[in-house]
PDB file with SEQRES, HELIX, SHEET and CRYST1 records, atoms N, CA, C and O in Angstrom:
SEQRES   1 A   59  MET THR PHE VAL LEU ALA LEU THR GLU ARG VAL ARG ARG          
SEQRES   2 A   59  GLU GLU ARG GLY ASP VAL PRO GLY TRP VAL MET ILE THR          
SEQRES   3 A   59  LEU MET SER ALA VAL LEU VAL ALA ALA LEU LEU ALA ILE          
SEQRES   4 A   59  ALA GLY PRO ARG LEU SER GLU LEU PHE GLU GLN ALA ILE          
SEQRES   5 A   59  ASN ARG VAL SER GLY LEU GLY                                  
HELIX    1 AA1 THR A    2  GLU A   14  1                                  13    
HELIX    2 AA2 VAL A   19  SER A   56  1                                  38    
CRYST1    1.000    1.000    1.000  90.00  90.00  90.00 P 1           1          
ATOM      1  N   MET A   1     -14.608 -33.194   9.916  1.00  0.00           N  
ATOM      2  CA  MET A   1     -14.138 -32.861   8.590  1.00  0.00           C  
ATOM      3  C   MET A   1     -13.094 -33.871   8.116  1.00  0.00           C  
ATOM      4  O   MET A   1     -13.051 -34.200   6.930  1.00  0.00           O  
ATOM      5  N   THR A   2     -12.272 -34.356   9.005  1.00  0.00           N  
ATOM      6  CA  THR A   2     -11.250 -35.331   8.649  1.00  0.00           C  
ATOM      7  C   THR A   2     -11.880 -36.623   8.168  1.00  0.00           C  
ATOM      8  O   THR A   2     -11.359 -37.260   7.252  1.00  0.00           O  
ATOM      9  N   PHE A   3     -12.996 -37.022   8.769  1.00  0.00           N  
ATOM     10  CA  PHE A   3     -13.700 -38.235   8.360  1.00  0.00           C  
ATOM     11  C   PHE A   3     -14.174 -38.120   6.913  1.00  0.00           C  
ATOM     12  O   PHE A   3     -14.063 -39.069   6.137  1.00  0.00           O  
ATOM     13  N   VAL A   4     -14.702 -36.954   6.558  1.00  0.00           N  
ATOM     14  CA  VAL A   4     -15.202 -36.737   5.196  1.00  0.00           C  
ATOM     15  C   VAL A   4     -14.052 -36.805   4.194  1.00  0.00           C  
ATOM     16  O   VAL A   4     -14.196 -37.411   3.132  1.00  0.00           O  
ATOM     17  N   LEU A   5     -12.929 -36.202   4.513  1.00  0.00           N  
ATOM     18  CA  LEU A   5     -11.778 -36.244   3.612  1.00  0.00           C  
ATOM     19  C   LEU A   5     -11.250 -37.666   3.450  1.00  0.00           C  
ATOM     20  O   LEU A   5     -10.901 -38.080   2.344  1.00  0.00           O  
ATOM     21  N   ALA A   6     -11.193 -38.415   4.553  1.00  0.00           N  
ATOM     22  CA  ALA A   6     -10.724 -39.797   4.491  1.00  0.00           C  
ATOM     23  C   ALA A   6     -11.674 -40.655   3.667  1.00  0.00           C  
ATOM     24  O   ALA A   6     -11.234 -41.498   2.886  1.00  0.00           O  
ATOM     25  N   LEU A   7     -12.960 -40.444   3.836  1.00  0.00           N  
ATOM     26  CA  LEU A   7     -13.959 -41.204   3.078  1.00  0.00           C  
ATOM     27  C   LEU A   7     -13.871 -40.856   1.591  1.00  0.00           C  
ATOM     28  O   LEU A   7     -13.963 -41.740   0.739  1.00  0.00           O  
ATOM     29  N   THR A   8     -13.695 -39.589   1.282  1.00  0.00           N  
ATOM     30  CA  THR A   8     -13.570 -39.163  -0.112  1.00  0.00           C  
ATOM     31  C   THR A   8     -12.347 -39.794  -0.759  1.00  0.00           C  
ATOM     32  O   THR A   8     -12.417 -40.259  -1.896  1.00  0.00           O  
ATOM     33  N   GLU A   9     -11.245 -39.815  -0.055  1.00  0.00           N  
ATOM     34  CA  GLU A   9     -10.018 -40.423  -0.586  1.00  0.00           C  
ATOM     35  C   GLU A   9     -10.192 -41.921  -0.782  1.00  0.00           C  
ATOM     36  O   GLU A   9      -9.699 -42.477  -1.764  1.00  0.00           O  
ATOM     37  N   ARG A  10     -10.869 -42.565   0.116  1.00  0.00           N  
ATOM     38  CA  ARG A  10     -11.107 -44.006   0.003  1.00  0.00           C  
ATOM     39  C   ARG A  10     -11.983 -44.326  -1.201  1.00  0.00           C  
ATOM     40  O   ARG A  10     -11.715 -45.284  -1.926  1.00  0.00           O  
ATOM     41  N   VAL A  11     -13.016 -43.538  -1.417  1.00  0.00           N  
ATOM     42  CA  VAL A  11     -13.903 -43.755  -2.562  1.00  0.00           C  
ATOM     43  C   VAL A  11     -13.127 -43.528  -3.853  1.00  0.00           C  
ATOM     44  O   VAL A  11     -13.293 -44.275  -4.817  1.00  0.00           O  
ATOM     45  N   ARG A  12     -12.287 -42.510  -3.878  1.00  0.00           N  
ATOM     46  CA  ARG A  12     -11.490 -42.225  -5.064  1.00  0.00           C  
ATOM     47  C   ARG A  12     -10.564 -43.384  -5.410  1.00  0.00           C  
ATOM     48  O   ARG A  12     -10.416 -43.720  -6.585  1.00  0.00           O  
ATOM     49  N   ARG A  13      -9.948 -43.991  -4.427  1.00  0.00           N  
ATOM     50  CA  ARG A  13      -9.038 -45.116  -4.669  1.00  0.00           C  
ATOM     51  C   ARG A  13      -9.786 -46.345  -5.135  1.00  0.00           C  
ATOM     52  O   ARG A  13      -9.302 -47.069  -6.006  1.00  0.00           O  
ATOM     53  N   GLU A  14     -10.965 -46.599  -4.571  1.00  0.00           N  
ATOM     54  CA  GLU A  14     -11.698 -47.818  -4.875  1.00  0.00           C  
ATOM     55  C   GLU A  14     -12.543 -47.703  -6.136  1.00  0.00           C  
ATOM     56  O   GLU A  14     -13.097 -48.708  -6.583  1.00  0.00           O  
ATOM     57  N   GLU A  15     -12.661 -46.536  -6.717  1.00  0.00           N  
ATOM     58  CA  GLU A  15     -13.537 -46.328  -7.856  1.00  0.00           C  
ATOM     59  C   GLU A  15     -12.756 -46.341  -9.163  1.00  0.00           C  
ATOM     60  O   GLU A  15     -12.901 -45.442  -9.992  1.00  0.00           O  
ATOM     61  N   ARG A  16     -11.939 -47.351  -9.337  1.00  0.00           N  
ATOM     62  CA  ARG A  16     -11.130 -47.457 -10.539  1.00  0.00           C  
ATOM     63  C   ARG A  16     -11.890 -48.125 -11.668  1.00  0.00           C  
ATOM     64  O   ARG A  16     -11.662 -47.796 -12.832  1.00  0.00           O  
ATOM     65  N   GLY A  17     -12.779 -49.043 -11.366  1.00  0.00           N  
ATOM     66  CA  GLY A  17     -13.524 -49.744 -12.398  1.00  0.00           C  
ATOM     67  C   GLY A  17     -12.742 -50.926 -12.941  1.00  0.00           C  
ATOM     68  O   GLY A  17     -11.582 -51.142 -12.593  1.00  0.00           O  
ATOM     69  N   ASP A  18     -13.398 -51.679 -13.795  1.00  0.00           N  
ATOM     70  CA  ASP A  18     -12.784 -52.861 -14.363  1.00  0.00           C  
ATOM     71  C   ASP A  18     -12.638 -52.659 -15.867  1.00  0.00           C  
ATOM     72  O   ASP A  18     -13.421 -53.192 -16.653  1.00  0.00           O  
ATOM     73  N   VAL A  19     -11.643 -51.896 -16.252  1.00  0.00           N  
ATOM     74  CA  VAL A  19     -11.458 -51.569 -17.658  1.00  0.00           C  
ATOM     75  C   VAL A  19     -11.241 -52.817 -18.507  1.00  0.00           C  
ATOM     76  O   VAL A  19     -11.878 -52.927 -19.554  1.00  0.00           O  
ATOM     77  N   PRO A  20     -10.386 -53.762 -18.128  1.00  0.00           N  
ATOM     78  CA  PRO A  20     -10.209 -54.943 -18.966  1.00  0.00           C  
ATOM     79  C   PRO A  20     -11.495 -55.739 -19.154  1.00  0.00           C  
ATOM     80  O   PRO A  20     -11.708 -56.305 -20.226  1.00  0.00           O  
ATOM     81  N   GLY A  21     -12.345 -55.796 -18.157  1.00  0.00           N  
ATOM     82  CA  GLY A  21     -13.616 -56.489 -18.294  1.00  0.00           C  
ATOM     83  C   GLY A  21     -14.515 -55.813 -19.313  1.00  0.00           C  
ATOM     84  O   GLY A  21     -15.153 -56.488 -20.121  1.00  0.00           O  
ATOM     85  N   TRP A  22     -14.574 -54.490 -19.285  1.00  0.00           N  
ATOM     86  CA  TRP A  22     -15.404 -53.762 -20.245  1.00  0.00           C  
ATOM     87  C   TRP A  22     -14.837 -53.879 -21.646  1.00  0.00           C  
ATOM     88  O   TRP A  22     -15.586 -53.945 -22.621  1.00  0.00           O  
ATOM     89  N   VAL A  23     -13.518 -53.905 -21.751  1.00  0.00           N  
ATOM     90  CA  VAL A  23     -12.896 -54.080 -23.066  1.00  0.00           C  
ATOM     91  C   VAL A  23     -13.254 -55.450 -23.620  1.00  0.00           C  
ATOM     92  O   VAL A  23     -13.588 -55.574 -24.798  1.00  0.00           O  
ATOM     93  N   MET A  24     -13.188 -56.477 -22.785  1.00  0.00           N  
ATOM     94  CA  MET A  24     -13.509 -57.836 -23.226  1.00  0.00           C  
ATOM     95  C   MET A  24     -14.978 -57.936 -23.655  1.00  0.00           C  
ATOM     96  O   MET A  24     -15.278 -58.561 -24.672  1.00  0.00           O  
ATOM     97  N   ILE A  25     -15.882 -57.334 -22.902  1.00  0.00           N  
ATOM     98  CA  ILE A  25     -17.303 -57.363 -23.257  1.00  0.00           C  
ATOM     99  C   ILE A  25     -17.527 -56.652 -24.592  1.00  0.00           C  
ATOM    100  O   ILE A  25     -18.293 -57.132 -25.428  1.00  0.00           O  
ATOM    101  N   THR A  26     -16.866 -55.517 -24.795  1.00  0.00           N  
ATOM    102  CA  THR A  26     -17.010 -54.777 -26.039  1.00  0.00           C  
ATOM    103  C   THR A  26     -16.488 -55.585 -27.226  1.00  0.00           C  
ATOM    104  O   THR A  26     -17.137 -55.652 -28.270  1.00  0.00           O  
ATOM    105  N   LEU A  27     -15.324 -56.192 -27.064  1.00  0.00           N  
ATOM    106  CA  LEU A  27     -14.766 -57.001 -28.142  1.00  0.00           C  
ATOM    107  C   LEU A  27     -15.633 -58.213 -28.447  1.00  0.00           C  
ATOM    108  O   LEU A  27     -15.854 -58.543 -29.612  1.00  0.00           O  
ATOM    109  N   MET A  28     -16.123 -58.875 -27.410  1.00  0.00           N  
ATOM    110  CA  MET A  28     -16.982 -60.040 -27.626  1.00  0.00           C  
ATOM    111  C   MET A  28     -18.272 -59.641 -28.337  1.00  0.00           C  
ATOM    112  O   MET A  28     -18.751 -60.366 -29.208  1.00  0.00           O  
ATOM    113  N   SER A  29     -18.827 -58.509 -27.974  1.00  0.00           N  
ATOM    114  CA  SER A  29     -20.047 -58.026 -28.638  1.00  0.00           C  
ATOM    115  C   SER A  29     -19.776 -57.720 -30.107  1.00  0.00           C  
ATOM    116  O   SER A  29     -20.586 -58.052 -30.972  1.00  0.00           O  
ATOM    117  N   ALA A  30     -18.642 -57.092 -30.387  1.00  0.00           N  
ATOM    118  CA  ALA A  30     -18.306 -56.761 -31.770  1.00  0.00           C  
ATOM    119  C   ALA A  30     -18.107 -58.025 -32.594  1.00  0.00           C  
ATOM    120  O   ALA A  30     -18.546 -58.090 -33.742  1.00  0.00           O  
ATOM    121  N   VAL A  31     -17.450 -59.029 -32.022  1.00  0.00           N  
ATOM    122  CA  VAL A  31     -17.240 -60.292 -32.735  1.00  0.00           C  
ATOM    123  C   VAL A  31     -18.575 -60.993 -32.973  1.00  0.00           C  
ATOM    124  O   VAL A  31     -18.794 -61.562 -34.042  1.00  0.00           O  
ATOM    125  N   LEU A  32     -19.456 -60.956 -31.998  1.00  0.00           N  
ATOM    126  CA  LEU A  32     -20.769 -61.583 -32.148  1.00  0.00           C  
ATOM    127  C   LEU A  32     -21.575 -60.907 -33.258  1.00  0.00           C  
ATOM    128  O   LEU A  32     -22.195 -61.586 -34.077  1.00  0.00           O  
ATOM    129  N   VAL A  33     -21.568 -59.589 -33.288  1.00  0.00           N  
ATOM    130  CA  VAL A  33     -22.289 -58.859 -34.331  1.00  0.00           C  
ATOM    131  C   VAL A  33     -21.686 -59.170 -35.703  1.00  0.00           C  
ATOM    132  O   VAL A  33     -22.420 -59.373 -36.670  1.00  0.00           O  
ATOM    133  N   ALA A  34     -20.361 -59.209 -35.792  1.00  0.00           N  
ATOM    134  CA  ALA A  34     -19.712 -59.511 -37.068  1.00  0.00           C  
ATOM    135  C   ALA A  34     -20.058 -60.923 -37.538  1.00  0.00           C  
ATOM    136  O   ALA A  34     -20.305 -61.141 -38.724  1.00  0.00           O  
ATOM    137  N   ALA A  35     -20.076 -61.875 -36.614  1.00  0.00           N  
ATOM    138  CA  ALA A  35     -20.412 -63.256 -36.980  1.00  0.00           C  
ATOM    139  C   ALA A  35     -21.861 -63.365 -37.443  1.00  0.00           C  
ATOM    140  O   ALA A  35     -22.145 -64.026 -38.442  1.00  0.00           O  
ATOM    141  N   LEU A  36     -22.767 -62.728 -36.734  1.00  0.00           N  
ATOM    142  CA  LEU A  36     -24.173 -62.756 -37.142  1.00  0.00           C  
ATOM    143  C   LEU A  36     -24.372 -62.081 -38.497  1.00  0.00           C  
ATOM    144  O   LEU A  36     -25.153 -62.552 -39.324  1.00  0.00           O  
ATOM    145  N   LEU A  37     -23.671 -60.991 -38.715  1.00  0.00           N  
ATOM    146  CA  LEU A  37     -23.783 -60.299 -39.988  1.00  0.00           C  
ATOM    147  C   LEU A  37     -23.218 -61.152 -41.123  1.00  0.00           C  
ATOM    148  O   LEU A  37     -23.771 -61.163 -42.223  1.00  0.00           O  
ATOM    149  N   ALA A  38     -22.134 -61.856 -40.866  1.00  0.00           N  
ATOM    150  CA  ALA A  38     -21.548 -62.726 -41.895  1.00  0.00           C  
ATOM    151  C   ALA A  38     -22.486 -63.871 -42.242  1.00  0.00           C  
ATOM    152  O   ALA A  38     -22.591 -64.268 -43.402  1.00  0.00           O  
ATOM    153  N   ILE A  39     -23.160 -64.393 -41.242  1.00  0.00           N  
ATOM    154  CA  ILE A  39     -24.055 -65.528 -41.465  1.00  0.00           C  
ATOM    155  C   ILE A  39     -25.380 -65.075 -42.070  1.00  0.00           C  
ATOM    156  O   ILE A  39     -25.856 -65.662 -43.043  1.00  0.00           O  
ATOM    157  N   ALA A  40     -25.971 -64.038 -41.499  1.00  0.00           N  
ATOM    158  CA  ALA A  40     -27.314 -63.628 -41.898  1.00  0.00           C  
ATOM    159  C   ALA A  40     -27.333 -62.445 -42.872  1.00  0.00           C  
ATOM    160  O   ALA A  40     -28.403 -62.058 -43.341  1.00  0.00           O  
ATOM    161  N   GLY A  41     -26.183 -61.872 -43.180  1.00  0.00           N  
ATOM    162  CA  GLY A  41     -26.125 -60.691 -44.027  1.00  0.00           C  
ATOM    163  C   GLY A  41     -26.778 -60.851 -45.386  1.00  0.00           C  
ATOM    164  O   GLY A  41     -27.606 -60.024 -45.768  1.00  0.00           O  
ATOM    165  N   PRO A  42     -26.425 -61.900 -46.131  1.00  0.00           N  
ATOM    166  CA  PRO A  42     -27.045 -62.057 -47.451  1.00  0.00           C  
ATOM    167  C   PRO A  42     -28.566 -62.213 -47.385  1.00  0.00           C  
ATOM    168  O   PRO A  42     -29.287 -61.649 -48.209  1.00  0.00           O  
ATOM    169  N   ARG A  43     -29.042 -62.965 -46.421  1.00  0.00           N  
ATOM    170  CA  ARG A  43     -30.495 -63.151 -46.291  1.00  0.00           C  
ATOM    171  C   ARG A  43     -31.188 -61.845 -45.892  1.00  0.00           C  
ATOM    172  O   ARG A  43     -32.259 -61.525 -46.408  1.00  0.00           O  
ATOM    173  N   LEU A  44     -30.584 -61.104 -44.989  1.00  0.00           N  
ATOM    174  CA  LEU A  44     -31.157 -59.815 -44.584  1.00  0.00           C  
ATOM    175  C   LEU A  44     -31.176 -58.835 -45.755  1.00  0.00           C  
ATOM    176  O   LEU A  44     -32.132 -58.078 -45.920  1.00  0.00           O  
ATOM    177  N   SER A  45     -30.133 -58.850 -46.555  1.00  0.00           N  
ATOM    178  CA  SER A  45     -30.086 -57.994 -47.726  1.00  0.00           C  
ATOM    179  C   SER A  45     -31.186 -58.358 -48.714  1.00  0.00           C  
ATOM    180  O   SER A  45     -31.838 -57.482 -49.283  1.00  0.00           O  
ATOM    181  N   GLU A  46     -31.386 -59.650 -48.913  1.00  0.00           N  
ATOM    182  CA  GLU A  46     -32.444 -60.119 -49.807  1.00  0.00           C  
ATOM    183  C   GLU A  46     -33.824 -59.710 -49.296  1.00  0.00           C  
ATOM    184  O   GLU A  46     -34.666 -59.254 -50.069  1.00  0.00           O  
ATOM    185  N   LEU A  47     -34.053 -59.873 -47.995  1.00  0.00           N  
ATOM    186  CA  LEU A  47     -35.337 -59.470 -47.417  1.00  0.00           C  
ATOM    187  C   LEU A  47     -35.566 -57.968 -47.547  1.00  0.00           C  
ATOM    188  O   LEU A  47     -36.683 -57.528 -47.819  1.00  0.00           O  
ATOM    189  N   PHE A  48     -34.522 -57.195 -47.354  1.00  0.00           N  
ATOM    190  CA  PHE A  48     -34.634 -55.740 -47.479  1.00  0.00           C  
ATOM    191  C   PHE A  48     -34.990 -55.353 -48.913  1.00  0.00           C  
ATOM    192  O   PHE A  48     -35.864 -54.517 -49.139  1.00  0.00           O  
ATOM    193  N   GLU A  49     -34.313 -55.960 -49.868  1.00  0.00           N  
ATOM    194  CA  GLU A  49     -34.601 -55.651 -51.269  1.00  0.00           C  
ATOM    195  C   GLU A  49     -36.027 -56.052 -51.645  1.00  0.00           C  
ATOM    196  O   GLU A  49     -36.695 -55.326 -52.382  1.00  0.00           O  
ATOM    197  N   GLN A  50     -36.499 -57.187 -51.152  1.00  0.00           N  
ATOM    198  CA  GLN A  50     -37.883 -57.605 -51.410  1.00  0.00           C  
ATOM    199  C   GLN A  50     -38.867 -56.597 -50.830  1.00  0.00           C  
ATOM    200  O   GLN A  50     -39.846 -56.235 -51.484  1.00  0.00           O  
ATOM    201  N   ALA A  51     -38.614 -56.149 -49.621  1.00  0.00           N  
ATOM    202  CA  ALA A  51     -39.498 -55.181 -48.968  1.00  0.00           C  
ATOM    203  C   ALA A  51     -39.535 -53.867 -49.738  1.00  0.00           C  
ATOM    204  O   ALA A  51     -40.604 -53.288 -49.934  1.00  0.00           O  
ATOM    205  N   ILE A  52     -38.376 -53.400 -50.172  1.00  0.00           N  
ATOM    206  CA  ILE A  52     -38.320 -52.144 -50.938  1.00  0.00           C  
ATOM    207  C   ILE A  52     -39.049 -52.294 -52.262  1.00  0.00           C  
ATOM    208  O   ILE A  52     -39.766 -51.389 -52.688  1.00  0.00           O  
ATOM    209  N   ASN A  53     -38.866 -53.442 -52.915  1.00  0.00           N  
ATOM    210  CA  ASN A  53     -39.547 -53.670 -54.196  1.00  0.00           C  
ATOM    211  C   ASN A  53     -41.060 -53.713 -54.016  1.00  0.00           C  
ATOM    212  O   ASN A  53     -41.796 -53.204 -54.861  1.00  0.00           O  
ATOM    213  N   ARG A  54     -41.525 -54.307 -52.942  1.00  0.00           N  
ATOM    214  CA  ARG A  54     -42.973 -54.374 -52.706  1.00  0.00           C  
ATOM    215  C   ARG A  54     -43.553 -52.998 -52.417  1.00  0.00           C  
ATOM    216  O   ARG A  54     -44.633 -52.658 -52.900  1.00  0.00           O  
ATOM    217  N   VAL A  55     -42.835 -52.211 -51.629  1.00  0.00           N  
ATOM    218  CA  VAL A  55     -43.315 -50.871 -51.288  1.00  0.00           C  
ATOM    219  C   VAL A  55     -43.320 -49.980 -52.521  1.00  0.00           C  
ATOM    220  O   VAL A  55     -44.234 -49.177 -52.710  1.00  0.00           O  
ATOM    221  N   SER A  56     -42.305 -50.121 -53.355  1.00  0.00           N  
ATOM    222  CA  SER A  56     -42.219 -49.256 -54.538  1.00  0.00           C  
ATOM    223  C   SER A  56     -43.047 -49.767 -55.708  1.00  0.00           C  
ATOM    224  O   SER A  56     -43.132 -49.102 -56.740  1.00  0.00           O  
ATOM    225  N   GLY A  57     -43.667 -50.956 -55.560  1.00  0.00           N  
ATOM    226  CA  GLY A  57     -44.537 -51.497 -56.585  1.00  0.00           C  
ATOM    227  C   GLY A  57     -43.826 -52.273 -57.671  1.00  0.00           C  
ATOM    228  O   GLY A  57     -44.416 -52.563 -58.711  1.00  0.00           O  
ATOM    229  N   LEU A  58     -42.568 -52.613 -57.448  1.00  0.00           N  
ATOM    230  CA  LEU A  58     -41.805 -53.348 -58.452  1.00  0.00           C  
ATOM    231  C   LEU A  58     -41.912 -54.860 -58.282  1.00  0.00           C  
ATOM    232  O   LEU A  58     -41.536 -55.610 -59.183  1.00  0.00           O  
ATOM    233  N   GLY A  59     -42.418 -55.313 -57.146  1.00  0.00           N  
ATOM    234  CA  GLY A  59     -42.411 -56.750 -56.909  1.00  0.00           C  
ATOM    235  C   GLY A  59     -43.690 -57.258 -56.519  1.00  0.00           C  
ATOM    236  O   GLY A  59     -43.832 -58.458 -56.286  1.00  0.00           O  
TER     237      GLY A  59                                                      
END                                                                             
């Protein structure tokens, strides 16, 4: 029983995770999405409007 308790305590201590790494990945992903949206946003908006106009019979 002592072995199980010691193993449980060891797993608890070592299972902290890498919070700063996940924060950095999240921030980098958000910046990448924002940059892509800034670059491609107007073109995507234009394509969307063209598609809607074609479906609705206006274009």
